[in-house]
ZAGU-280826 format. One record per residue (C-alpha): residue in one letter; x, y, z. Coordinates in nm, 3 decimals. Layout:
a; X; Y; Z .
...
//
This chain:
m; -19.040; 2.706; -15.141 .
s; -19.076; 2.383; -14.942 .
k; -19.095; 2.376; -14.564 .
h; -18.762; 2.192; -14.546 .
i; -18.587; 2.469; -14.739 .
k; -18.749; 2.731; -14.517 .
a; -18.639; 2.543; -14.208 .
a; -18.283; 2.522; -14.339 .
l; -18.276; 2.896; -14.408 .
v; -18.401; 2.979; -14.058 .
f; -18.135; 2.751; -13.907 .
v; -17.858; 2.908; -14.117 .
c; -17.970; 3.255; -14.012 .
f; -17.959; 3.152; -13.647 .
l; -17.608; 3.009; -13.685 .
s; -17.493; 3.328; -13.854 .
t; -17.597; 3.527; -13.548 .
l; -17.370; 3.309; -13.337 .
a; -17.081; 3.365; -13.576 .
l; -17.116; 3.742; -13.553 .
k; -17.037; 3.728; -13.180 .
a; -17.193; 4.070; -13.135 .
q; -17.411; 3.936; -12.856 .
k; -17.388; 3.666; -12.594 .
i; -17.577; 3.345; -12.663 .
p; -17.854; 3.420; -12.407 .
e; -17.907; 3.758; -12.570 .
i; -17.956; 3.590; -12.908 .
i; -18.192; 3.332; -12.761 .
s; -18.406; 3.599; -12.594 .
p; -18.291; 3.947; -12.699 .
d; -18.563; 4.144; -12.524 .
y; -18.560; 4.030; -12.166 .
h; -18.565; 4.377; -12.015 .
w; -18.868; 4.319; -11.793 .
k; -19.056; 4.594; -11.613 .
s; -19.366; 4.539; -11.403 .
e; -19.696; 4.630; -11.564 .
y; -19.739; 4.923; -11.324 .
s; -19.380; 5.044; -11.337 .
t; -19.305; 5.409; -11.261 .
l; -18.977; 5.396; -11.457 .
l; -18.908; 5.561; -11.791 .
p; -18.902; 5.318; -12.087 .
a; -18.546; 5.210; -12.170 .
h; -18.357; 5.347; -12.469 .
a; -18.018; 5.276; -12.627 .
f; -17.839; 5.547; -12.430 .
d; -17.946; 5.437; -12.084 .
s; -17.649; 5.401; -11.854 .
t; -17.580; 5.042; -11.758 .
q; -17.793; 4.963; -11.458 .
t; -17.632; 4.790; -11.162 .
n; -17.814; 4.479; -11.045 .
t; -17.811; 4.557; -10.674 .
s; -17.954; 4.302; -10.434 .
d; -18.271; 4.505; -10.379 .
l; -18.324; 4.628; -10.738 .
w; -18.649; 4.434; -10.772 .
v; -18.786; 4.582; -10.451 .
i; -18.731; 4.944; -10.548 .
g; -18.903; 4.901; -10.883 .
g; -18.599; 4.849; -11.103 .
a; -18.601; 4.649; -11.423 .
w; -18.556; 4.274; -11.399 .
t; -18.224; 4.305; -11.580 .
k; -18.042; 4.562; -11.788 .
p; -18.112; 4.602; -12.162 .
h; -17.890; 4.426; -12.413 .
f; -17.771; 4.740; -12.586 .
k; -17.393; 4.759; -12.611 .
l; -17.344; 5.125; -12.533 .
a; -17.116; 5.307; -12.775 .
q; -17.005; 5.668; -12.787 .
k; -17.241; 5.740; -13.072 .
d; -17.545; 5.962; -13.120 .
l; -17.717; 5.715; -13.353 .
v; -17.779; 5.350; -13.261 .
t; -17.970; 5.097; -13.472 .
t; -18.077; 4.772; -13.309 .
p; -17.953; 4.470; -13.512 .
l; -18.235; 4.304; -13.704 .
w; -18.156; 3.958; -13.568 .
q; -18.261; 4.087; -13.227 .
t; -18.601; 4.206; -13.350 .
t; -18.690; 3.926; -13.593 .
n; -18.946; 3.677; -13.463 .
f; -19.245; 3.468; -13.566 .
n; -19.609; 3.465; -13.466 .
t; -19.919; 3.321; -13.627 .
v; -20.077; 3.665; -13.686 .
q; -19.792; 3.823; -13.883 .
g; -19.585; 3.522; -13.981 .
f; -19.220; 3.619; -13.965 .
e; -19.190; 3.980; -13.852 .
t; -18.907; 4.221; -13.790 .
s; -18.858; 4.574; -13.661 .
l; -18.611; 4.840; -13.765 .
i; -18.540; 5.045; -13.450 .
t; -18.314; 5.350; -13.449 .
d; -18.239; 5.572; -13.147 .
y; -18.098; 5.921; -13.203 .
k; -17.949; 6.131; -12.927 .
i; -18.027; 6.491; -13.021 .
n; -17.860; 6.634; -12.710 .
s; -17.831; 6.557; -12.339 .
q; -18.204; 6.622; -12.292 .
w; -18.375; 6.495; -12.607 .
i; -18.374; 6.141; -12.748 .
l; -18.573; 6.031; -13.052 .
r; -18.666; 5.676; -13.156 .
g; -18.814; 5.560; -13.484 .
k; -18.950; 5.209; -13.522 .
i; -19.092; 5.032; -13.828 .
n; -19.242; 4.686; -13.782 .
y; -19.328; 4.465; -14.080 .
g; -19.515; 4.135; -14.087 .
f; -19.422; 3.934; -14.396 .
k; -19.734; 3.715; -14.408 .
e; -19.988; 3.995; -14.364 .
g; -19.780; 4.257; -14.549 .
v; -19.859; 4.535; -14.301 .
v; -19.616; 4.812; -14.198 .
r; -19.662; 4.952; -13.847 .
p; -19.461; 5.270; -13.771 .
q; -19.395; 5.429; -13.431 .
m; -19.221; 5.741; -13.302 .
s; -19.102; 5.804; -12.945 .
f; -18.947; 6.104; -12.771 .
w; -18.766; 6.129; -12.437 .
y; -18.715; 6.469; -12.275 .
r; -18.521; 6.506; -11.952 .
a; -18.624; 6.841; -11.807 .
s; -18.427; 6.794; -11.483 .
t; -18.303; 6.521; -11.252 .
s; -18.657; 6.497; -11.111 .
h; -18.880; 6.552; -11.415 .
s; -18.890; 6.366; -11.747 .
l; -19.140; 6.352; -12.033 .
y; -19.207; 6.066; -12.272 .
f; -19.424; 6.081; -12.586 .
n; -19.499; 5.801; -12.829 .
f; -19.748; 5.747; -13.109 .
g; -19.810; 5.511; -13.397 .
q; -19.944; 5.164; -13.455 .
e; -19.831; 4.840; -13.293 .
i; -19.929; 4.481; -13.238 .
k; -19.968; 4.410; -12.866 .
q; -20.030; 4.110; -12.645 .
f; -20.346; 4.103; -12.436 .
n; -20.123; 4.048; -12.134 .
n; -19.883; 4.340; -12.175 .
s; -19.647; 4.252; -11.890 .
p; -19.534; 4.078; -12.119 .
a; -19.596; 3.726; -11.997 .
i; -19.447; 3.587; -12.316 .
v; -19.138; 3.742; -12.475 .
p; -19.147; 3.734; -12.858 .
r; -18.849; 3.500; -12.892 .
a; -19.005; 3.245; -12.654 .
n; -19.326; 3.250; -12.858 .
t; -19.119; 3.206; -13.175 .
y; -18.956; 2.887; -13.048 .
a; -19.280; 2.749; -12.902 .
s; -19.463; 2.813; -13.231 .
l; -19.204; 2.693; -13.482 .
l; -19.082; 2.390; -13.287 .
y; -19.392; 2.272; -13.100 .
e; -19.682; 2.434; -13.287 .
n; -19.778; 2.607; -12.963 .
n; -19.868; 2.970; -13.038 .
v; -19.905; 3.086; -12.679 .
a; -19.904; 3.461; -12.753 .
k; -20.234; 3.627; -12.847 .
f; -20.240; 3.969; -13.014 .
y; -20.447; 4.273; -13.103 .
q; -20.366; 4.594; -13.289 .
s; -20.347; 4.934; -13.123 .
d; -20.329; 5.278; -13.287 .
f; -20.222; 5.514; -13.012 .
l; -20.105; 5.856; -12.901 .
k; -19.966; 5.887; -12.548 .
g; -19.780; 6.134; -12.333 .
s; -19.627; 6.064; -11.989 .
h; -19.473; 6.269; -11.711 .
f; -19.227; 6.098; -11.476 .
f; -19.125; 6.241; -11.140 .
k; -18.872; 6.106; -10.894 .
k; -18.725; 6.249; -10.577 .
n; -18.472; 6.099; -10.342 .
t; -18.551; 6.109; -9.972 .
k; -18.330; 6.033; -9.676 .
n; -18.396; 5.659; -9.688 .
g; -18.561; 5.599; -10.022 .
q; -18.720; 5.743; -10.334 .
i; -19.060; 5.874; -10.446 .
q; -19.168; 5.801; -10.804 .
i; -19.480; 5.923; -10.985 .
k; -19.596; 5.836; -11.337 .
n; -19.887; 6.020; -11.501 .
t; -19.998; 5.918; -11.853 .
l; -20.271; 6.049; -12.083 .
g; -20.355; 5.866; -12.403 .
l; -20.585; 5.808; -12.695 .
e; -20.608; 5.464; -12.855 .
r; -20.804; 5.259; -13.103 .
n; -20.790; 4.883; -13.049 .
s; -20.874; 4.628; -13.319 .
p; -20.889; 4.248; -13.316 .
l; -20.656; 4.033; -13.526 .
k; -20.675; 3.680; -13.668 .
n; -20.414; 3.421; -13.752 .
r; -20.266; 3.443; -14.102 .
s; -19.981; 3.193; -14.090 .
d; -19.971; 2.819; -14.018 .
f; -19.599; 2.774; -14.087 .
v; -19.417; 2.534; -13.855 .
l; -19.073; 2.372; -13.872 .
f; -19.182; 2.030; -13.749 .
d; -19.540; 1.948; -13.841 .
n; -19.731; 1.742; -13.583 .
s; -20.041; 1.579; -13.725 .
k; -20.187; 1.550; -13.375 .
k; -20.150; 1.919; -13.294 .
n; -20.260; 2.239; -13.467 .
y; -20.219; 2.608; -13.397 .
t; -20.494; 2.756; -13.183 .
s; -20.688; 3.068; -13.283 .
n; -20.590; 3.419; -13.178 .
h; -20.881; 3.426; -12.933 .
p; -20.743; 3.388; -12.578 .
l; -21.061; 3.227; -12.441 .
f; -21.179; 3.016; -12.737 .
p; -20.867; 2.859; -12.892 .
k; -21.065; 2.633; -13.131 .
n; -21.287; 2.908; -13.273 .
k; -21.084; 3.056; -13.558 .
e; -21.360; 3.283; -13.687 .
q; -21.476; 3.461; -13.373 .
t; -21.279; 3.766; -13.255 .
s; -21.225; 3.841; -12.888 .
f; -21.372; 4.194; -12.908 .
l; -21.506; 4.457; -13.148 .
t; -21.295; 4.754; -13.260 .
y; -21.329; 5.047; -13.020 .
s; -21.166; 5.378; -12.930 .
q; -21.103; 5.523; -12.585 .
f; -20.931; 5.790; -12.381 .
t; -20.689; 5.652; -12.122 .
h; -20.542; 5.790; -11.802 .
d; -20.292; 5.605; -11.582 .
i; -20.140; 5.744; -11.264 .
y; -19.908; 5.554; -11.028 .
f; -19.742; 5.663; -10.706 .
q; -19.460; 5.457; -10.556 .
y; -19.247; 5.497; -10.247 .
a; -18.941; 5.274; -10.225 .
k; -18.725; 5.245; -9.914 .
r; -18.372; 5.123; -9.970 .
s; -18.185; 4.876; -9.752 .
k; -18.185; 4.948; -9.382 .
e; -17.892; 4.765; -9.228 .
n; -17.825; 4.667; -8.871 .
k; -17.456; 4.592; -8.825 .
s; -17.469; 4.534; -8.452 .
t; -17.419; 4.162; -8.514 .
t; -17.146; 3.987; -8.710 .
q; -17.395; 3.911; -8.986 .
k; -17.590; 4.216; -9.095 .
y; -17.969; 4.231; -9.114 .
s; -18.121; 4.441; -9.393 .
s; -18.467; 4.522; -9.521 .
s; -18.607; 4.695; -9.830 .
h; -18.964; 4.757; -9.932 .
s; -19.179; 4.955; -10.173 .
s; -19.548; 5.038; -10.197 .
l; -19.743; 5.144; -10.504 .
l; -20.091; 5.290; -10.556 .
g; -20.240; 5.332; -10.902 .
l; -20.549; 5.411; -11.107 .
k; -20.611; 5.302; -11.469 .
t; -20.909; 5.480; -11.622 .
r; -21.064; 5.391; -11.959 .
l; -21.329; 5.611; -12.129 .
p; -21.459; 5.456; -12.455 .
f; -21.597; 5.690; -12.722 .
s; -21.689; 5.713; -13.089 .
v; -21.740; 5.999; -13.333 .
q; -22.110; 5.966; -13.263 .
d; -22.040; 6.004; -12.889 .
l; -21.860; 6.332; -12.950 .
q; -22.152; 6.458; -13.157 .
n; -22.386; 6.352; -12.874 .
r; -22.178; 6.553; -12.624 .
g; -22.022; 6.254; -12.458 .
e; -22.321; 6.019; -12.433 .
n; -22.169; 5.676; -12.490 .
s; -22.342; 5.489; -12.775 .
q; -22.105; 5.191; -12.759 .
n; -22.155; 4.875; -12.556 .
n; -21.826; 4.927; -12.371 .
g; -21.849; 5.083; -12.027 .
r; -21.625; 5.332; -11.856 .
s; -21.392; 5.170; -11.606 .
t; -21.125; 5.245; -11.349 .
l; -20.889; 4.982; -11.213 .
a; -20.760; 5.067; -10.865 .
i; -20.432; 4.893; -10.777 .
a; -20.231; 4.860; -10.455 .
q; -19.915; 4.651; -10.430 .
h; -19.630; 4.599; -10.186 .
r; -19.286; 4.440; -10.225 .
q; -19.056; 4.348; -9.939 .
q; -18.716; 4.186; -9.903 .
l; -18.557; 4.083; -9.572 .
q; -18.204; 3.958; -9.525 .
i; -18.201; 3.760; -9.199 .
p; -17.873; 3.648; -9.040 .
n; -17.833; 3.268; -9.036 .
l; -18.173; 3.217; -9.200 .
g; -18.134; 3.357; -9.552 .
q; -18.348; 3.593; -9.758 .
f; -18.727; 3.630; -9.744 .
r; -18.919; 3.813; -10.018 .
s; -19.288; 3.888; -10.057 .
f; -19.516; 4.049; -10.316 .
v; -19.881; 4.141; -10.256 .
m; -20.123; 4.297; -10.505 .
l; -20.485; 4.401; -10.452 .
g; -20.715; 4.541; -10.718 .
t; -21.074; 4.617; -10.805 .
f; -21.265; 4.749; -11.107 .
l; -21.509; 5.038; -11.087 .
k; -21.716; 5.018; -11.406 .
t; -22.051; 5.121; -11.548 .
k; -22.105; 4.806; -11.759 .
e; -21.910; 4.536; -11.942 .
i; -21.563; 4.621; -12.070 .
p; -21.361; 4.467; -12.357 .
f; -21.134; 4.171; -12.283 .
v; -20.831; 4.386; -12.369 .
d; -20.890; 4.593; -12.055 .
f; -20.932; 4.297; -11.819 .
k; -20.667; 4.232; -11.555 .
h; -20.442; 3.957; -11.694 .
f; -20.206; 3.774; -11.462 .
n; -19.848; 3.663; -11.523 .
g; -19.890; 3.294; -11.596 .
n; -19.666; 3.041; -11.763 .
e; -19.741; 2.760; -12.009 .
t; -19.380; 2.676; -12.094 .
l; -19.091; 2.515; -11.907 .
v; -18.901; 2.843; -11.870 .
v; -18.989; 3.116; -11.619 .
r; -18.938; 3.473; -11.743 .
g; -18.938; 3.786; -11.535 .
p; -18.911; 3.823; -11.157 .
y; -19.008; 3.499; -10.982 .
l; -19.202; 3.696; -10.723 .
e; -19.451; 3.824; -10.983 .
v; -19.504; 3.512; -11.196 .
f; -19.721; 3.204; -11.145 .
h; -19.530; 2.902; -11.269 .
l; -19.818; 2.679; -11.391 .
l; -20.112; 2.917; -11.437 .
p; -20.252; 2.929; -11.795 .
y; -20.212; 3.286; -11.923 .
y; -20.579; 3.384; -11.946 .
m; -20.757; 3.127; -11.729 .
l; -20.835; 3.375; -11.450 .
s; -20.838; 3.707; -11.638 .
t; -21.097; 3.924; -11.470 .
d; -21.287; 4.253; -11.466 .
s; -21.376; 4.223; -11.097 .
s; -21.186; 4.229; -10.767 .
f; -20.870; 4.023; -10.719 .
a; -20.576; 3.965; -10.484 .
n; -20.253; 3.778; -10.530 .
l; -19.979; 3.682; -10.289 .
h; -19.625; 3.559; -10.359 .
l; -19.391; 3.440; -10.082 .
e; -19.041; 3.301; -10.122 .
h; -18.761; 3.211; -9.883 .
n; -18.405; 3.149; -10.003 .
f; -18.202; 2.967; -9.737 .
q; -17.879; 3.073; -9.914 .
g; -17.690; 2.761; -9.817 .
q; -17.809; 2.752; -9.456 .
l; -17.987; 2.416; -9.502 .
i; -17.823; 2.267; -9.806 .
q; -17.485; 2.267; -9.633 .
y; -17.609; 1.977; -9.421 .
i; -17.712; 1.763; -9.721 .
p; -17.436; 1.528; -9.840 .
i; -17.304; 1.579; -10.194 .
l; -17.525; 1.884; -10.257 .
s; -17.327; 2.079; -9.998 .
e; -17.024; 2.062; -10.225 .
f; -17.179; 2.270; -10.503 .
n; -17.272; 2.593; -10.317 .
w; -17.626; 2.573; -10.450 .
e; -17.919; 2.751; -10.284 .
l; -18.244; 2.598; -10.163 .
m; -18.569; 2.795; -10.208 .
v; -18.930; 2.734; -10.108 .
s; -19.225; 2.936; -10.241 .
y; -19.599; 2.980; -10.203 .
k; -19.828; 3.166; -10.445 .
r; -20.200; 3.238; -10.429 .
l; -20.446; 3.417; -10.657 .
d; -20.800; 3.505; -10.551 .
v; -21.051; 3.633; -10.805 .
s; -21.403; 3.739; -10.714 .
s; -21.660; 3.454; -10.743 .
k; -21.392; 3.195; -10.837 .
s; -21.200; 2.934; -10.644 .
p; -20.853; 3.037; -10.523 .
y; -20.554; 2.928; -10.730 .
q; -20.249; 2.815; -10.531 .
e; -19.892; 2.700; -10.600 .
l; -19.635; 2.544; -10.371 .
g; -19.278; 2.502; -10.494 .
v; -18.931; 2.396; -10.390 .
g; -18.624; 2.477; -10.597 .
l; -18.250; 2.473; -10.635 .
g; -18.075; 2.788; -10.751 .
k; -17.730; 2.923; -10.828 .
i; -17.646; 2.615; -11.034 .
r; -17.344; 2.749; -11.219 .
l; -17.336; 2.723; -11.599 .
g; -17.039; 2.956; -11.640 .
k; -16.864; 3.248; -11.474 .
k; -17.167; 3.479; -11.493 .
s; -17.460; 3.248; -11.567 .
s; -17.661; 3.017; -11.346 .
l; -17.965; 2.793; -11.357 .
r; -18.262; 2.761; -11.123 .
i; -18.485; 2.450; -11.118 .
d; -18.818; 2.440; -10.932 .
y; -19.066; 2.160; -10.874 .
v; -19.412; 2.317; -10.848 .
q; -19.754; 2.180; -10.760 .
s; -20.069; 2.384; -10.816 .
y; -20.424; 2.344; -10.689 .
y; -20.737; 2.500; -10.838 .
d; -21.103; 2.400; -10.813 .
k; -21.026; 2.044; -10.689 .
t; -20.765; 1.993; -10.963 .
y; -20.394; 1.935; -10.906 .
s; -20.115; 2.003; -11.154 .
k; -19.743; 1.958; -11.117 .
g; -19.425; 2.009; -11.313 .
f; -19.068; 2.135; -11.330 .
v; -18.980; 2.488; -11.444 .
f; -18.642; 2.641; -11.523 .
g; -18.498; 2.990; -11.500 .
f; -18.173; 3.129; -11.639 .
f; -17.975; 3.415; -11.485 .
y; -17.693; 3.601; -11.660 .
//
């Protein structure tokens, strides 16, 4: 089958999804934009989650970036449409997942998932269980095999990587395979002014490197080729980023979130929300030989613990607008070198579209340029004037747009600081419920300047 015929078939399939009208256009373009922070203390979403209200301080208290796309029906069995889970990457070629959620009763929910990559011909099954013991305690178990991104935030949603790969021959996502068994306990308790959340996860995993298997592209560019699946050496298509290894894992996170505190003594109310999180990610590599040697590690990988502290804050200031900040500090405690999979990877962006919460994403940072296994700190500041300044600018004042300014900084041990300064316009209406944000950003790193425009869509 020629490339032109393949391209025509892909286009027809895309048009057919529009004709079905089962989802809104943005949901078809990027079906999985339910973003949670890497160190989230929330239960993973399932098809029977109640629709989550996007309150003004949802980001601060650790809520998801936006609600899932599932159209909730009064059914006990929900299968995700295949057009939502079908994508392309250079490791699997075209791939799709059959995902079915089954509500056993009010406490138990079961999910089965089967992923298949057409180019490599590999089936990867998964099973997940949710158990709600009480309003405060929940359990989550999942096991199976999956293909994962090195940066598991994720910095790149699968549909975005699909478009970048097929249209521009830019395979930004890099993958590895993980065979895993994990169990998590989630605890939450409401206090007078906020909520305490604790997540405790034990796991066993075996991680393996992957290589590219597909070079399919819709529009071939003779001056550009796909890069390798190695995040650090894009031109080396033979070398893998790490050797296969197994390890025990333990993650524990504690978060306290304080909801809006309002002062209504003035005509315009002042409010503040904040949350703080502490966490430990421990990795203990092993092999069968290690177990026979009573735990003496014969592999090159060292034991490691990543200690994390982060703080979010949001202030609503009368006559001045909204100020938000995000601070994260972290350090590795390790015995020797660790695999690149377990490095700290930061939320960068190498496309024109920003995905996820703006206060946790660098707009121009290459995805793996500053990945580290040492100490780091990042700072994100943003002020939204909410019409307080733009109302004095002719013409622009007629549109009810919002003016934002931002500053971002990333410090990694023994490297120069990375910084971004941006100014943007938001709340540019595209419809009744959708809007556009445009930012002009300039970055500085190691005596090098970069600049560009980035876009964000809100629905």
